[in-house]
C-alpha positions as CSV (number, residue, x, y, z in Angstrom):
1,M,-17.3,-19.8,-11.3
2,V,-15.1,-19.7,-8.1
3,T,-15.1,-22.8,-6.1
4,A,-13.2,-24.2,-3.2
5,A,-11.2,-26.4,-5.5
6,S,-9.8,-23.4,-7.3
7,F,-7.9,-22.5,-4.1
8,A,-6.5,-26.0,-3.5
9,T,-3.5,-25.6,-5.7
10,G,-0.1,-26.1,-4.0
11,P,2.6,-23.5,-3.6
12,P,4.7,-22.8,-6.7
13,S,8.4,-23.7,-6.9
14,T,11.0,-21.2,-5.8
15,V,12.0,-20.3,-9.4
16,A,8.3,-19.8,-10.4
17,W,7.6,-17.8,-7.3
18,L,10.6,-15.5,-7.9
19,R,9.6,-15.1,-11.6
20,N,6.0,-14.2,-10.7
21,F,7.2,-12.0,-7.9
22,L,9.4,-9.9,-10.2
23,Q,6.8,-9.8,-12.9
24,D,4.3,-8.4,-10.5
25,E,6.6,-5.9,-8.8
26,L,8.3,-4.6,-12.0
27,A,5.4,-4.6,-14.4
28,P,4.4,-1.1,-15.6
29,Y,1.1,0.3,-14.4
30,P,-0.7,3.6,-15.2
31,G,1.3,6.5,-13.9
32,R,4.5,4.5,-13.1
33,G,6.5,6.0,-15.9
34,A,5.5,9.6,-15.1
35,L,6.3,9.0,-11.5
36,V,9.8,7.6,-12.2
37,A,10.4,10.5,-14.6
38,R,9.6,13.1,-11.9
39,M,11.8,11.3,-9.4
40,V,14.7,11.1,-11.7
41,V,14.4,14.7,-12.9
42,A,14.3,16.0,-9.2
43,A,17.3,13.8,-8.2
44,S,19.3,14.9,-11.2
45,I,18.7,18.6,-10.6
46,V,19.7,18.2,-7.0
47,M,22.9,16.4,-7.9
48,I,23.8,19.1,-10.4
49,V,23.1,21.9,-8.0
50,D,25.0,20.2,-5.1
51,M,28.0,19.3,-7.2
52,T,28.2,22.8,-8.9
53,F,27.9,24.8,-5.7
54,K,29.6,22.3,-3.5
55,I,26.7,21.9,-1.1
56,P,27.4,19.3,1.7
57,Y,25.2,16.2,2.3
58,G,24.6,15.9,-1.5
59,A,24.1,12.1,-1.2
60,F,21.3,12.4,1.3
61,A,19.7,15.3,-0.6
62,A,19.6,13.3,-3.8
63,M,18.2,10.3,-2.0
64,Y,15.4,12.4,-0.5
65,A,14.6,14.0,-3.9
66,L,14.3,10.5,-5.3
67,T,12.1,9.1,-2.6
68,T,9.8,12.0,-1.6
69,S,7.8,12.0,-4.9
70,R,4.5,10.2,-4.7
71,E,2.0,9.1,-7.3
72,N,-0.3,11.9,-6.2
73,P,1.4,15.3,-6.6
74,A,-0.8,16.7,-3.8
75,A,0.5,13.9,-1.5
76,T,4.1,14.8,-2.6
77,L,3.6,18.4,-1.6
78,K,2.2,17.4,1.8
79,A,5.2,15.0,2.3
80,V,7.6,17.9,1.5
81,K,6.0,20.1,4.1
82,I,6.2,17.4,6.7
83,T,9.8,16.6,5.8
84,I,11.0,20.2,6.0
85,V,9.2,20.7,9.4
86,G,10.7,17.4,10.7
87,F,14.2,18.5,9.6
88,A,13.8,21.9,11.2
89,I,12.8,20.4,14.6
90,A,15.7,17.9,14.4
91,A,18.2,20.7,13.6
92,A,16.9,22.7,16.6
93,Y,17.1,19.6,18.8
94,V,20.7,18.9,17.7
95,L,21.9,22.4,18.3
96,I,20.2,22.7,21.7
97,G,21.7,19.4,22.7
98,A,25.2,20.6,21.5
99,I,24.9,23.8,23.6
100,L,23.9,21.9,26.7
101,F,26.0,18.8,26.5
102,S,29.0,19.1,24.2
103,S,31.3,20.4,26.9
104,E,31.3,17.1,28.9
105,P,32.1,14.0,26.8
106,V,30.4,11.6,29.2
107,V,27.2,13.7,29.5
108,R,27.2,14.0,25.6
109,V,27.3,10.2,25.3
110,V,24.4,9.9,27.7
111,W,22.5,12.5,25.6
112,V,23.2,10.6,22.4
113,L,22.0,7.3,23.8
114,A,18.9,8.9,25.2
115,S,18.3,10.6,21.9
116,L,18.5,7.2,20.1
117,F,15.9,5.8,22.5
118,L,13.7,8.8,21.9
119,I,13.9,8.5,18.1
120,F,12.8,4.8,18.1
121,F,10.0,5.6,20.6
122,L,8.7,8.3,18.3
123,L,8.8,6.0,15.3
124,S,6.5,3.7,17.2
125,A,4.3,6.2,19.1
126,M,3.9,9.2,16.8
127,A,0.8,9.3,14.7
128,N,2.7,10.7,11.7
129,H,5.5,8.2,11.0
130,L,7.0,10.3,8.2
131,A,7.7,13.2,10.5
132,A,9.3,10.9,13.1
133,A,11.4,9.3,10.5
134,R,12.7,12.6,9.1
135,F,13.4,13.9,12.6
136,G,15.4,10.7,13.5
137,Y,17.3,10.6,10.2
138,L,18.7,14.1,10.5
139,V,19.7,13.6,14.1
140,V,21.5,10.3,13.2
141,I,23.4,11.7,10.1
142,T,24.8,14.6,12.1
143,L,26.1,12.5,15.0
144,T,29.5,11.9,13.4
145,L,29.8,15.7,12.7
146,W,29.5,16.5,16.4
147,D,31.8,13.7,17.4
148,S,34.6,15.0,15.1
149,E,37.5,17.2,16.1
150,L,36.2,20.2,14.2
151,R,35.7,23.6,15.9
152,A,32.3,24.3,17.3
153,E,31.6,27.0,14.6
154,Q,32.3,24.4,11.9
155,K,29.9,21.9,13.5
156,V,27.1,24.5,13.7
157,V,27.6,25.4,10.1
158,G,27.7,21.8,9.1
159,T,24.3,21.2,10.9
160,L,22.8,24.1,9.2
161,W,24.0,22.9,5.9
162,A,22.4,19.6,6.6
163,I,19.0,21.0,7.0
164,G,19.6,23.5,4.2
165,S,20.7,20.8,1.7
166,L,17.9,18.4,2.5
167,S,15.3,21.2,2.5
168,L,16.6,22.5,-0.8
169,A,16.1,19.0,-2.2
170,N,12.5,18.9,-1.1
171,I,11.9,22.4,-2.5
172,I,13.2,21.2,-5.9
173,V,10.8,18.2,-5.6
174,A,7.9,20.5,-4.9
175,A,8.9,22.7,-7.9
176,V,9.0,19.6,-10.2
177,E,5.6,18.5,-9.0
178,L,4.1,21.9,-9.5
179,I,5.5,22.1,-13.0
180,Y,4.1,18.6,-13.7
181,I,0.7,19.6,-12.5
182,R,0.8,22.6,-14.8
183,L,1.9,20.7,-17.8
184,H,-0.2,17.5,-17.3
185,P,-3.6,18.0,-19.0
186,V,-5.5,15.8,-16.6
187,D,-6.1,16.5,-12.9
188,Q,-5.6,13.8,-10.3
189,I,-9.3,12.9,-9.9
190,S,-9.8,12.6,-13.6
191,G,-6.7,10.5,-14.0
192,A,-7.9,8.1,-11.3
193,L,-11.3,7.9,-13.0
194,M,-9.7,7.2,-16.4
195,E,-7.4,4.4,-15.0
196,R,-10.5,2.7,-13.6
197,L,-12.4,3.1,-16.8
198,H,-9.5,1.8,-18.9
199,C,-9.0,-1.2,-16.6
200,T,-12.7,-2.1,-16.7
201,A,-12.7,-1.8,-20.5
202,S,-9.6,-4.0,-20.7
203,L,-11.4,-6.7,-18.6
204,L,-14.4,-6.7,-20.8
205,R,-12.2,-7.1,-23.9
206,S,-10.4,-10.0,-22.4
207,L,-13.7,-11.6,-21.5
208,A,-14.9,-11.0,-25.1
209,R,-11.9,-12.7,-26.5
210,G,-12.3,-15.6,-24.0
211,V,-8.7,-15.0,-22.8
212,K,-8.0,-14.8,-19.0
213,D,-6.0,-11.6,-18.3
214,E,-4.7,-12.2,-14.9
215,T,-2.9,-8.9,-14.7
216,C,-6.0,-6.9,-15.5
217,E,-8.0,-9.0,-13.0
218,R,-5.5,-8.3,-10.3
219,R,-5.5,-4.6,-11.0
220,I,-9.3,-4.2,-11.0
221,T,-9.4,-6.2,-7.8
222,Q,-6.9,-3.8,-6.3
223,L,-9.0,-0.8,-7.4
224,A,-12.1,-2.3,-6.1
225,T,-10.6,-2.9,-2.6
226,L,-9.1,0.6,-2.6
227,G,-12.5,2.1,-3.2
228,T,-13.3,5.8,-4.0
229,S,-12.9,7.5,-0.6
230,R,-9.5,8.9,-1.5
231,M,-10.9,10.5,-4.7
232,R,-13.9,11.9,-2.8
233,R,-11.6,13.4,-0.2
234,D,-9.5,15.0,-3.0
235,L,-12.8,16.3,-4.5
236,L,-13.7,17.8,-1.1
237,R,-10.4,19.8,-1.1
238,S,-10.7,20.9,-4.7
239,N,-11.7,24.3,-6.0
240,Y,-14.4,23.1,-8.4
241,S,-17.7,25.1,-8.6
242,P,-20.6,23.6,-6.7
243,E,-22.2,22.3,-9.9
244,T,-19.0,20.7,-11.1
245,N,-18.3,19.3,-7.6
246,Q,-21.7,17.6,-7.6
247,Q,-21.2,16.2,-11.1
248,Q,-17.7,14.9,-10.3
249,G,-19.0,13.3,-7.1
250,A,-21.7,11.4,-8.9
251,I,-19.2,10.3,-11.5
252,I,-16.8,9.1,-8.9
253,A,-19.4,7.1,-7.1
254,L,-20.7,5.6,-10.4
255,V,-17.3,4.7,-11.7
256,G,-16.6,3.0,-8.3
257,R,-19.7,1.0,-8.7
258,L,-18.7,0.0,-12.2
259,V,-15.3,-1.2,-10.9
260,D,-16.9,-3.1,-8.1
261,L,-19.2,-4.9,-10.6
262,G,-16.3,-5.6,-13.0
263,A,-14.2,-7.1,-10.2
264,N,-16.9,-9.7,-9.6
265,M,-17.3,-10.5,-13.3
266,P,-14.4,-13.2,-13.3
267,F,-16.3,-15.1,-10.6
268,F,-19.2,-15.9,-13.0
269,S,-19.2,-18.3,-15.9
270,V,-19.5,-16.6,-19.3
271,Q,-20.9,-18.4,-22.4
272,N,-18.5,-17.3,-25.1
273,S,-21.0,-17.0,-28.0
274,N,-20.7,-14.4,-30.8
275,E,-23.6,-12.4,-29.4
276,V,-22.1,-12.3,-25.9
277,R,-18.6,-11.3,-27.3
278,H,-20.3,-8.5,-29.3
279,R,-22.1,-7.2,-26.2
280,F,-18.9,-7.2,-24.2
281,S,-17.0,-5.3,-27.0
282,Q,-19.7,-2.8,-27.4
283,L,-19.7,-1.9,-23.7
284,A,-15.9,-1.8,-23.7
285,D,-16.0,0.7,-26.6
286,R,-18.6,2.8,-24.7
287,I,-16.4,2.9,-21.6
288,E,-13.3,3.9,-23.6
289,S,-15.3,6.7,-25.2
290,L,-16.2,8.0,-21.7
291,S,-12.5,7.9,-20.8
292,N,-11.6,9.8,-23.9
293,V,-14.1,12.5,-23.0
294,M,-12.6,12.9,-19.6
295,F,-9.1,13.3,-21.2
296,D,-9.7,15.9,-23.9
297,G,-13.0,17.4,-22.9
298,R,-14.7,16.7,-26.2
299,P,-18.6,16.4,-26.4
300,L,-19.9,13.0,-25.5
301,P,-20.6,11.1,-28.9
302,E,-24.0,9.8,-29.7
303,Y,-24.2,6.2,-28.8
304,E,-27.1,3.7,-28.6
305,L,-26.7,0.8,-26.3
306,P,-28.3,-2.5,-27.5
307,D,-31.7,-3.3,-26.1
308,S,-32.1,-4.4,-22.6
309,S,-32.7,-8.1,-23.4
310,A,-30.0,-10.4,-22.2
311,P,-28.7,-13.1,-24.7
312,P,-28.3,-16.6,-23.1
313,G,-25.1,-17.1,-21.1
314,I,-24.5,-13.4,-20.3
315,P,-23.8,-12.8,-16.6
316,P,-26.4,-10.8,-14.7
317,L,-23.6,-8.3,-13.5
318,F,-23.0,-7.3,-17.1
319,L,-26.5,-5.9,-17.4
320,E,-26.0,-3.8,-14.2
321,M,-22.6,-2.6,-15.6
322,R,-24.4,-1.5,-18.8
323,E,-27.0,0.4,-16.9
324,T,-24.2,2.0,-14.7
325,V,-22.4,3.2,-17.9
326,S,-25.6,4.7,-19.2
327,V,-26.0,6.7,-16.0
328,I,-22.4,7.8,-16.1
329,A,-23.0,9.1,-19.7
330,E,-26.1,11.0,-18.5
331,V,-24.3,12.6,-15.7
332,M,-21.3,13.6,-18.0
333,S,-23.7,15.1,-20.5
334,G,-25.5,17.1,-17.8
335,S,-28.9,15.5,-18.1
336,N,-28.7,12.9,-15.3
337,Q,-32.3,11.7,-15.9
338,G,-31.8,9.0,-13.3
339,G,-31.4,11.7,-10.7
340,Y,-28.3,10.1,-9.3
341,H,-26.6,11.8,-6.4
342,P,-23.3,10.8,-4.9
343,P,-22.9,9.5,-1.4
344,P,-21.9,12.2,1.0
345,V,-18.2,12.6,2.0
346,K,-17.3,12.3,5.6
347,L,-14.8,14.8,6.8
348,E,-11.5,13.4,8.1
349,P,-11.1,13.8,11.9
350,A,-8.2,15.8,13.1
351,T,-5.2,13.7,13.8
352,S,-3.4,13.9,17.1
353,F,0.4,14.1,17.6
354,F,0.6,10.6,19.2
355,V,-1.3,7.4,18.6
356,P,-4.1,6.8,21.1
357,D,-2.2,4.2,23.2
358,A,1.3,6.0,23.0
359,F,1.7,6.1,26.7
360,S,-0.4,3.2,27.9
361,N,0.9,0.4,25.6
362,P,4.3,-0.9,26.8
363,A,5.1,-2.1,23.2
364,H,6.0,1.5,22.3
365,V,8.6,1.7,25.1
366,Q,9.9,-1.8,24.3
367,F,10.3,-0.8,20.7
368,G,12.3,2.3,21.8
369,I,14.5,0.2,24.1
370,R,15.2,-2.4,21.4
371,G,16.0,0.0,18.7
372,G,17.9,2.4,21.0
373,L,20.0,-0.3,22.4
374,A,21.0,-1.7,19.0
375,A,21.8,1.7,17.7
376,S,23.7,2.6,20.9
377,L,26.0,-0.5,20.5
378,C,26.8,0.6,17.0
379,Y,27.5,4.2,18.0
380,L,29.7,3.1,20.9
381,A,31.5,0.6,18.6
382,Y,32.6,2.9,15.8
383,N,33.6,5.6,18.3
384,M,35.7,3.2,20.4
385,V,37.6,1.9,17.3
386,T,37.7,5.5,15.9
387,W,36.2,4.4,12.6
388,P,33.6,7.1,11.7
389,G,33.3,5.7,8.1
390,I,31.1,2.9,9.5
391,S,28.6,5.3,11.0
392,T,26.1,3.9,8.6
393,A,25.6,1.2,11.2
394,V,23.3,3.6,13.2
395,T,21.4,4.5,10.2
396,T,20.9,0.8,9.3
397,C,19.4,0.3,12.8
398,L,17.0,3.2,12.2
399,V,15.7,2.2,8.8
400,T,15.4,-1.6,9.4
401,A,13.5,-1.4,12.7
402,L,10.1,-2.9,12.1
403,T,7.6,-4.5,14.4
404,T,8.2,-8.2,13.7
405,V,11.4,-10.2,13.4
406,G,10.6,-11.4,9.9
407,A,9.6,-7.9,8.6
408,S,12.7,-6.4,10.2
409,R,15.0,-9.1,8.6
410,Q,13.3,-8.6,5.3
411,R,14.1,-4.9,5.4
412,Q,17.7,-5.8,6.6
413,F,18.1,-8.2,3.7
414,L,16.9,-5.6,1.2
415,R,19.3,-3.0,2.7
416,F,22.3,-5.3,2.5
417,A,21.4,-6.5,-1.0
418,G,20.9,-2.9,-2.2
419,A,24.2,-1.9,-0.6
420,L,26.0,-4.7,-2.4
421,A,24.3,-3.9,-5.7
422,G,24.7,-0.1,-5.5
423,G,27.9,0.1,-3.6
424,V,30.0,-2.8,-4.4
425,I,28.8,-3.7,-8.0
426,L,27.8,-0.3,-9.4
427,G,30.0,1.8,-7.2
428,F,33.2,-0.2,-7.5
429,G,32.4,-0.8,-11.2
430,A,32.0,2.9,-11.9
431,Q,35.2,3.7,-10.0
432,V,37.2,1.2,-11.9
433,F,35.8,1.2,-15.4
434,V,33.7,4.4,-15.9
435,L,34.9,7.3,-13.8
436,P,38.5,7.4,-15.2
437,A,37.0,8.1,-18.7
438,I,34.7,11.0,-17.5
439,D,36.0,14.6,-17.3
440,S,32.8,16.6,-17.1
441,I,29.5,17.0,-15.1
442,A,27.6,16.0,-18.3
443,G,29.5,12.6,-18.5
444,F,28.8,12.1,-14.8
445,L,25.1,12.9,-15.4
446,I,24.9,10.1,-17.8
447,L,26.3,7.7,-15.3
448,F,24.0,9.1,-12.6
449,L,21.0,8.5,-14.8
450,A,22.1,5.0,-15.7
451,V,22.0,4.1,-12.0
452,T,19.0,6.3,-10.9
453,V,16.5,5.3,-13.6
454,P,16.5,1.5,-12.8
455,A,16.8,2.2,-9.0
456,A,13.7,4.6,-9.3
457,W,11.7,2.0,-11.2
458,I,12.4,-0.6,-8.5
459,A,11.7,2.0,-5.8
460,V,8.1,2.5,-7.0
461,S,7.3,-1.2,-6.8
462,G,5.3,-2.7,-4.0
463,P,6.5,-2.6,-0.3
464,R,8.2,-6.0,-0.7
465,L,10.8,-4.7,-3.2
466,S,10.8,-1.0,-3.2
467,Y,13.3,-0.6,-0.4
468,F,15.9,-2.5,-2.6
469,G,15.7,0.2,-5.2
470,V,16.2,3.0,-2.6
471,Q,19.2,1.3,-1.2
472,I,20.8,0.8,-4.7
473,A,20.6,4.5,-5.2
474,L,21.7,5.5,-1.7
475,A,24.7,3.3,-1.7
476,F,25.8,4.7,-5.1
477,Y,25.2,8.3,-4.0
478,L,27.1,7.9,-0.7
479,I,30.2,6.8,-2.8
480,N,30.0,9.4,-5.5
481,L,28.2,12.5,-4.1
482,E,29.8,12.9,-0.7
483,E,32.8,14.7,-2.1
484,F,32.9,17.3,-4.9
485,K,35.2,15.2,-7.1
486,F,35.1,11.9,-8.8
487,Q,35.6,9.3,-6.1
488,I,38.7,7.0,-6.8
489,S,39.2,5.6,-3.4
490,L,37.7,2.1,-2.8
491,A,37.8,2.6,1.0
492,V,34.5,4.6,0.9
493,A,32.4,1.8,-0.5
494,R,34.2,-0.7,1.9
495,D,33.3,1.5,4.9
496,R,29.7,1.8,3.9
497,V,29.2,-2.0,3.5
498,A,31.1,-2.6,6.7
499,G,28.9,-0.2,8.6
500,I,25.8,-1.9,7.2
501,L,27.1,-5.3,8.3
502,L,27.7,-3.9,11.8
503,G,24.2,-2.5,12.0
504,L,22.6,-5.7,10.8
505,S,24.6,-7.7,13.4
506,A,23.5,-5.4,16.2
507,M,19.9,-5.7,15.0
508,W,20.1,-9.5,15.0
509,L,21.8,-9.6,18.4
510,V,19.5,-7.1,20.2
511,F,16.4,-6.0,18.3
512,D,15.4,-9.4,17.0
513,Q,16.0,-11.2,20.3
514,L,14.6,-8.7,22.8
515,W,10.7,-8.8,22.9
516,G,10.8,-9.9,19.2
517,A,7.5,-10.9,17.8
518,S,7.2,-13.7,15.3
519,A,5.9,-12.7,11.8
520,A,3.8,-15.9,11.8
521,V,2.1,-14.9,15.1
522,E,1.4,-11.5,13.7
523,M,-0.1,-13.0,10.6
524,E,-2.5,-15.0,12.7
525,R,-3.4,-11.9,14.6
526,T,-3.8,-9.8,11.4
527,F,-6.0,-12.6,9.8
528,V,-8.2,-12.8,12.9
529,S,-8.5,-9.0,12.9
530,T,-9.5,-9.2,9.2
531,L,-12.1,-11.8,9.9
532,R,-13.7,-9.6,12.6
533,L,-13.6,-6.5,10.4
534,L,-15.2,-8.4,7.6
535,A,-17.9,-9.6,9.9
536,K,-18.5,-6.0,10.9
537,M,-18.7,-5.0,7.3
538,M,-21.3,-7.8,6.8
539,R,-23.5,-6.1,9.3
540,A,-22.9,-2.7,7.9
541,P,-24.4,-0.2,7.6
542,I,-25.3,0.0,11.2
543,S,-26.2,3.7,11.2
544,Q,-29.3,5.0,9.4
545,S,-27.6,8.3,8.6
546,P,-26.3,8.3,5.0
547,N,-23.2,10.3,6.0
548,E,-22.3,8.1,8.9
549,A,-23.0,4.9,7.0
550,S,-20.7,6.1,4.1
551,G,-17.9,6.9,6.5
552,E,-18.3,3.7,8.4
553,I,-18.1,1.6,5.2
554,D,-15.1,3.6,3.8
555,S,-13.2,3.1,7.0
556,L,-13.8,-0.6,7.1
557,R,-13.0,-1.0,3.4
558,E,-9.6,0.8,3.8
559,T,-8.7,-1.0,6.9
560,I,-9.5,-4.5,5.5
561,N,-7.6,-3.7,2.3
562,A,-4.6,-2.6,4.4
563,N,-4.7,-5.9,6.3
564,F,-4.6,-7.9,3.1
565,D,-1.5,-6.0,2.0
566,R,0.0,-6.5,5.5
567,L,-0.6,-10.2,5.4
568,R,1.4,-10.5,2.2
569,Q,4.3,-8.5,3.7
570,Q,4.3,-10.6,6.9
571,A,4.3,-13.8,4.9
572,D,7.5,-12.6,3.2
573,G,8.9,-11.9,6.7
574,V,8.2,-15.5,7.8
575,M,10.5,-16.8,5.2
576,L,13.4,-15.0,6.8
577,E,12.7,-16.3,10.4
578,F,14.8,-19.3,11.4
579,G,14.8,-21.6,14.3
580,P,13.2,-24.8,15.5
581,G,9.6,-23.5,14.8
582,R,10.4,-22.5,11.2
583,E,8.6,-25.4,9.6
584,H,5.5,-24.8,11.6
585,S,5.6,-21.0,10.9
586,L,6.0,-21.7,7.2
587,S,3.0,-24.0,7.3
588,V,0.9,-21.5,9.1
589,S,1.9,-18.8,6.7
590,S,1.1,-20.8,3.6
591,Q,-2.3,-21.8,5.2
592,I,-3.2,-18.2,6.0
593,L,-2.3,-16.9,2.6
594,R,-4.5,-19.6,1.0
595,W,-7.4,-18.6,3.3
596,Q,-6.9,-14.9,2.7
597,L,-7.4,-15.4,-1.0
598,Q,-10.8,-16.8,-0.4
599,L,-11.5,-14.0,2.1
600,R,-10.5,-11.4,-0.4
601,V,-13.1,-12.8,-2.9
602,V,-15.7,-12.6,-0.2
603,F,-14.7,-9.0,0.5
604,I,-15.0,-8.1,-3.2
605,L,-18.4,-9.9,-3.4
606,R,-19.6,-8.0,-0.3
607,I,-18.7,-4.7,-1.9
608,A,-20.9,-5.5,-4.8
609,L,-23.8,-6.5,-2.4
610,L,-23.6,-3.3,-0.4
611,K,-25.4,-1.4,-3.1
612,Y,-28.6,-3.3,-2.1
613,R,-28.1,-2.5,1.6
614,L,-27.4,1.1,0.8
615,R,-30.4,1.2,-1.6
616,F,-28.5,2.8,-4.4
617,P,-30.7,4.1,-7.3
618,G,-31.8,1.1,-9.4
619,F,-31.1,-1.3,-6.5
620,E,-34.0,-0.7,-4.2
621,V,-35.6,-4.0,-3.3
622,P,-38.9,-4.7,-1.4
623,E,-38.8,-4.5,2.3
624,P,-39.2,-8.3,2.9
625,I,-36.3,-9.0,0.6
626,Q,-34.1,-6.4,2.2
627,G,-34.9,-7.9,5.6
628,A,-34.0,-11.4,4.4
629,Q,-30.7,-10.1,3.0
630,Q,-30.0,-8.4,6.3
631,A,-30.7,-11.6,8.1
632,F,-28.5,-13.5,5.7
633,D,-25.7,-11.0,6.3
634,I,-26.0,-11.2,10.1
635,R,-25.6,-15.0,10.0
636,L,-22.6,-14.7,7.7
637,A,-21.1,-12.2,10.2
638,G,-21.7,-14.8,12.9
639,R,-19.9,-17.4,10.9
640,L,-16.9,-15.1,10.4
641,E,-16.9,-14.3,14.1
642,S,-16.9,-18.0,14.9
643,M,-13.9,-18.5,12.6
644,A,-12.0,-15.7,14.4
645,D,-12.8,-17.1,17.8
646,R,-11.6,-20.5,16.8
647,L,-8.3,-19.2,15.4
648,S,-7.7,-17.0,18.5
649,G,-8.3,-19.9,20.9
650,R,-11.7,-18.9,22.1
651,D,-14.6,-21.2,22.5
652,A,-16.6,-21.6,19.3
653,Q,-19.0,-24.5,20.0
654,N,-21.7,-23.6,17.6
655,Q,-19.6,-23.0,14.5
656,Q,-21.1,-26.1,12.7
657,S,-24.6,-25.2,13.5
658,I,-24.4,-21.8,11.8
659,E,-26.1,-22.1,8.4
660,P,-26.7,-18.9,6.4
661,P,-30.4,-18.7,5.5
662,L,-29.8,-18.7,1.8
663,S,-33.0,-20.7,1.3
664,S,-34.9,-18.1,3.3
665,L,-33.6,-15.4,0.9
666,E,-34.6,-17.4,-2.1
667,K,-38.0,-17.9,-0.7
668,S,-38.5,-14.2,0.0
669,I,-37.4,-13.3,-3.6
670,Q,-39.8,-15.9,-5.0
671,E,-42.7,-14.6,-2.9
672,C,-42.1,-11.0,-3.7
673,C,-41.1,-11.4,-7.3
674,P,-42.4,-14.6,-8.9
675,E,-41.0,-15.3,-12.3
676,E,-44.2,-14.3,-14.1
677,Q,-43.8,-10.7,-12.7
678,S,-40.7,-9.4,-14.4
679,G,-41.0,-5.9,-13.2
680,C,-38.8,-6.2,-10.2
681,L,-36.4,-8.8,-11.7
682,P,-33.8,-6.2,-13.0
683,A,-33.0,-5.0,-9.4
684,L,-32.6,-8.6,-8.2
685,R,-31.0,-10.5,-11.0
686,S,-27.5,-10.5,-9.4
687,L,-28.5,-10.4,-5.7
688,L,-29.0,-14.1,-5.4
689,P,-26.0,-15.2,-7.4
690,L,-23.7,-12.9,-5.4
691,C,-25.1,-14.2,-2.1
692,S,-24.8,-17.8,-3.3
693,Q,-21.1,-17.2,-4.2
694,V,-20.4,-15.7,-0.7
695,D,-22.2,-18.6,1.0
696,S,-20.3,-21.2,-1.1
697,I,-16.9,-19.7,-0.4
698,L,-17.4,-19.2,3.3
699,T,-18.8,-22.7,3.7
700,A,-15.7,-24.2,2.1
701,L,-13.5,-21.9,4.2
702,D,-15.2,-22.7,7.4
703,R,-15.0,-26.5,6.8
704,E,-11.3,-26.2,5.9
705,M,-10.5,-24.2,9.0
706,F,-12.4,-26.5,11.2
707,S,-10.6,-29.5,9.7
708,T,-7.3,-27.8,10.2
709,D,-8.2,-27.0,13.8
710,R,-9.1,-30.6,14.5
711,K,-5.8,-31.8,13.0
712,R,-3.9,-29.5,15.3
713,E,-5.8,-30.8,18.3
714,V,-5.0,-34.4,17.3
715,L,-1.3,-33.7,16.8
716,S,-1.2,-31.9,20.2
717,E,-2.8,-34.8,22.0
718,T,-0.5,-37.3,20.3
719,S,2.6,-35.3,21.3
720,R,1.5,-35.5,24.9
């Protein structure tokens, strides 16, 4: 049972936090090994091709081969297309700029500075961030080429080699992904379904043993918040037959419901009796058998679930999970006696080139000025001292420019730490101890793999650590893949690290100080936005159309989930902000993180409750009860709005008078379904416990936020 007291634990020590952080980020998860293998294979092929045929820009090509791969092969192919188009546009832009402005040095400098502003503006204002990043990266890495003393013909050839080398790397990535799709026996949709079934079965087994499996609970919570909209979009684009499409759609929706129910199981107390453990193990076995059927296509084995009676101490959600598993089996066998049909899929709207407020929001222009000014200072600095080796300073500005000071410094820290690890430690170490003993490409491949494999494993971590792995690989590649020989000069690594330091200094002097937004302030804004979105989800579905209601809920679900991830990233950024308000910012960050844990539980519980509002098969309730539940949800939404108003400084006078009508819901259930009439109890057995949990958590959260707000007011009056 989750209570307010369960969230009252203090923050862990630094060592414990670091240990837990690394365990979370580096722990294996389904598909991680295969993804790392594809990344390493693609990067290795690119390295061998570039070194064998002496293709320029090998370091950047290998880096893009390493980072373009995605968990979803279809997403990788889409990223490859966007990358090649972005590179092509950038190459055309560079060549046209060279034709128009290369003859006059002063005019060229103005063009370069304007281009840097344009790149950063596009990073903020373009709807497709990947395309903007690829465009900017190719422009930046060719700047030193056009500033050199080479003949114009050599500069043009060098620019064409840049797009050719990077495009070839992406084509190799696409080929590796296509081969993987052919060799892998499970398609992407089935793989996602199997992962969810395995995770649910593992949770049930841990509950049967009476052992708390925090890793499994976190993963099933992530899957519940992620939802099934991505799988249903993949299904919409698939080439299945109409009959298979309908069957797969039903299975996706049912497995999503099963995950939603499983994610709520840890919030309820379980009596660990022999009968309960046996029931949990039986259901886990059944779920595993369904997963095996998806994997090898064997006929569904005959299996009889135990009778519908519930032994004492078993959670009501378990019975719903068992019924859901039965319906999944029926759909997979083709009978579907329950007549279940999947919710409709809402087509994705066409995306525009720019974000909606690209030319009305001054923040985009400010971002362009901040980033462009920092990069311009680096560009002018290395040209004035005639030290092109530190041109990585401009690249550093490009890749570490984020919206908040803390987030930008977090990226800067990871870039510098990665450069030290990959350039100074691994790069210097390889030059001194390993490369003198290597005399073939096969020997160098072993060294390449020894660095690339751990870097790739780190690169597929969460957003808080992944960039560190990318920078380890890039720093090593820049030292050892830029020339077609074993690099023995230590000056290359020195110049790369010096350039990164210059870029970080420019970002600190300009980007962080000019219109810089505090990560703590952004955390408050994100948390307030999450409260309002969750309030909107409490009122959902607003539309009576099934298609519109499904699209509305999917959109809210994905946005809220993204906000939870953003809060965690912003909290990491707060730790890297310094100044007189640091203690206050850290306090605010800790407070919001504690509150968002409770809010995440409310979110998971709400997902489970939506099946009643959406009237899923088996969860239809009488009209009076549905009306009482809707009234309960509306009052909860009012409480969430009140919390958001209070945090954002708006007047929220009635927050203490808002009391969710849980008693009214209880009364409606008792009137419609008295205990002696058991016919309607199966559809209602978990409705009241779930609503009670939401009520309890929000009541505790509201009181804590109100108490915190009062303390701030008292401190403010005292300071006056």
